[in-house]
N, C-alpha and C positions, 0 to 999 in steps of 0.2 A: 327304930320306927322310921326315922328319916331315910334309912337305907331302903326300907320296904317301899316308901313313897317314891323314892327316886327310881326304883326298879319298875314300879307300875307305870310311871311317867315314860320311862324309856320304852317299855312295851307298847304303850299307846302311840308314841312317836313312830316306832317301827311299823306298827299296823297301819298307821296313816300313810306312811311312805309306800308300803306295799299296795295299798288301795290306789294311790296315785299312779303307780306304775301300771296296775291292771287297767285303769281307764285309758292310759296312753296306748296300750296294746289293743284295745277294741277300736280306737280311732284308726289305728293302722289297719285293722281287719276290715273296717268299713271301706277304706280306700281300696284294699285288695278286692273287696266285693264289687266295687264300681268297675274295676278293671275286668272282673269276671262278667259283669253285665255288658261291658263293651264287646266282649267276644261274641255273645249271642247276637249283638247288633251287627257285628261284622259278618256273622253267619247269615243273618237276614239279608244283609247287602249281597252276600254271595248267593243266597237263595233267590234273591230278586234278579241278580244279574246272570247267574248261571243258566236258568231257564231261557233267558233272552238269548244268550249265546247259543244254547242248544236249539232254540227256535230258529235263530239265524242259520245255524248249521243245517237244521231240518229243512229250512226254506231253500238254502243254497244247494245242499247235496242232491235233492231230487232234480233240481234244475240242471246240475252238472250231469246227473245220470240221464236226464231227458235229452240233454245236448249230445251225450255220448250215444244214446239210443237213436237219435236222429241222424248223427253223422256216421256212425259205424256201418250201418247197412249201405249207405251211399258209397263209402270208401270201399267196402267189400265189392259192391256192384262194379265200381270203376276198376278194381283190381281184376275181377272176373272178366270184365269186358276187355281189359288189356291182355289178359291171358288168352282169351278167345281170338283176339286180333293177331296175336303172335303165332298162334298155332293153327288157325283156321284157313289161312291162305296157302295152298300147296298144290302141286301137280304130281300126277303119277302116270305111268304107262297104262294103256288100255288093258284091263284085266279080262280074263275069260268071262267072269260074271257080268262085267259091264258090256262086253261084246254081245252077250246074249240079249241084253236090253236093247242094243242098237241094231242087231241083225234084222234085215228085212225092213228096217225103218230108215234111220239116218244112214246106216251102213247097208248098202245094197250090193248084190253080187257083181254088178257092173262097175263098182267103185274102182277107180284107177289109182287111188292113193293108198300106199302101203299102210297097214295098220300101225306099223312102227313109227310112222310119221305123225301120229295123233297123240294128244295128251289130254288127260282128264284133269279139270281144274275144280277145286273146292274153294268156295268164296263166302264172304259175308257181304250183305248189303242191307240197306234200309228200305223198307217198303214205303208206300205213299203216306202211311200214318206214322212213319219214323221208327217203326219196330224193326229189331234186328232179325234178319232172315238168313238162312243158309242157302247158297246157290251152287248149282252144278253146271259145268260147261265143258264141251269138248272142242279143242282147237288144234291147230297145227303146232308141231313141236317147236318150230322156229319162232313162234310169237308167244309161247306159253309164259315165259318169264315177264315179257312186256305186258301181257294182259293182267297178270297177277299184280304188277305194279300199278296199272291203271285202276283196277277195281279196288285195290287197297286205298288209293288216293280218294276215290269217290266215296268209299265207305267212311273214311275218317272225316271227310267233309260233310257227311250226312246227306249226300246226294241221293234223291229218291229213285229207286228202280223197283218197279212193282214185283216182278218175278224174274228169276234166272233158273229155268229148268231145262233139262235136256229136251230137245224137240221130239225125242222119242215118246215123251209123255203124251204127245198129240199125234202119235203114229206118223211122225215126220211130215205131217200136213202143215205146210208153211202158213196157209191162210188161218187155220185154227189157232196156231201158236201166236201169230200176230194179233188176231182178234182178241185173244186173252191177255194181250199186252205182255207177252213173254219175251224176254231178251235171250238171244241164243247166238250160236256161232256155227259149228259144223252141221251140215246137212247136204249130203250128196244130191245135187239137183242141178238143173240148168238155169241160166239166166232167163228171166221171164221173156217170152216171145222170141227166144233164140235157141240155137242148138249148142251153144257154148257152155262148157261147165262153169257153173257159178263159182265165185271165190269162196262162197260158203261151202262148196263141194271140196275145196282144198283146206277148209278150216282157217281161211285167211281173211274172213270178214265177220263183223259183229253187228247185230241189230239191237238197238237199245230203245226200250219203251215204244215199240212199233205202233201201238194204237194211237198215240199222240203225235207220232212222227211218221206218217204213212208214205208209201211209195206212190208217186203220181206220174202218169204218162198218158199222152193222147195217142190212141191206137185206132187207126181207120176212122178218124174224126170223132171218136168216143173217148171221153175222159175215163181212164182206168185208175182205180184207187185200191191199194192193198195195204191193210185189210179194208174191206168194204165199210165196216163200221167206223173207220177212221175219217170218213168224209167231213165231219164237223171241224177237223183240224187241218184241212187242206189250206185254208186261208191263214197264212203265217203272220198276218198283221195283228191278230188278236193276242190276248194274253190268256194262257191256260197252263195247267200243271204239266211239267216234264217236257216242255217245248225245247227242242234243241235248235239253237242258232249259233252264230259266231261269238256271242257273248257268254254262251253257256259253258259251265265247268266241264261237262262231258266232252263237248267239242274241243276244248283246250287240252284236256287230258289225252285224247286220242291223237289229235293233229300234232301236238308237241312231240309225240313219239313216232312220227312218220306216217301215220294213217291219213288217207284222204277221205273226205266226207261227201256222201251222196247228195247232200243238200246243195252243193255247189255245181252239180252237173247242169249242162245246158239243155239237152234234149229230153231229160226227165229229171225228176226230183225224188231222191230217196233219203228223206230226212232222218230216218232211223239208222242209216247204214254207214259204217266205217270199215274201210278195207285197206289192205296192203297194196301199194301201187304195183302195177304189172311189171315194171322194170326191176323192182326189188324181188318180186316172186321169181322172175327168170334167173336170178342169181342162184336160186335153189332148184328150180324146175325150168331148165332152158327152153323146153318145148311148149311151155304153157301159152295158150292163146294163138298158137300158130296153125 
């Protein structure tokens, strides 16, 4: 009997120990469950912070795209403009097609200058609104490269020249071309009020913005102004667009390369006019002006 009682007591003790162990295991489980609760908390933290980081990215990415959108066209424009500048200033011989445009206009049957002594220039310039324009000019072969250099300098400086068209677009009528403020070079004609071939007739003179820089001379007691609509700009003491004087970039660009300026003449004033000096011309054409 005593053995049976001891066995029962041992079983009770064993059961009690097992129960104690089971309770300790649940406590550990509770701790693990708290760690599992901490994970959702960290996810919530991630859920709260990740959208903020995405929002920040969303806010900054469009800005960077906007910046790219704003700068890319500008850089492309600058690149295109540079490419135009590099390729748009050039000279060629007078082609048959061009001669047909000139024949009977700037090129007359009585022209004493060989066709081979002329060159066609293609240029870029800024108009009075600052817009880029293409220009055409015919000049003497001996000054073609010099003129390309001058007009490139003026273009890069943003100097305004309203128009640079062949005078043939005006049927070689000098007054019409000047009145339209067209800048030009070759036109076989005589010096005003003389029988001497003009330096324009040799392609050795250039008129720039002639409307604002007229030719002025007193003839038989009468003041002659060319073009006639340039009379408001005879008084050079005022300020107005495109006025050429000794402080002007155009004046400096031409005179620094050996051209003389009609605005410095004593008996008349030709503010639009830049020409190769006679002594220089005679190194190429010894009989000129004789």
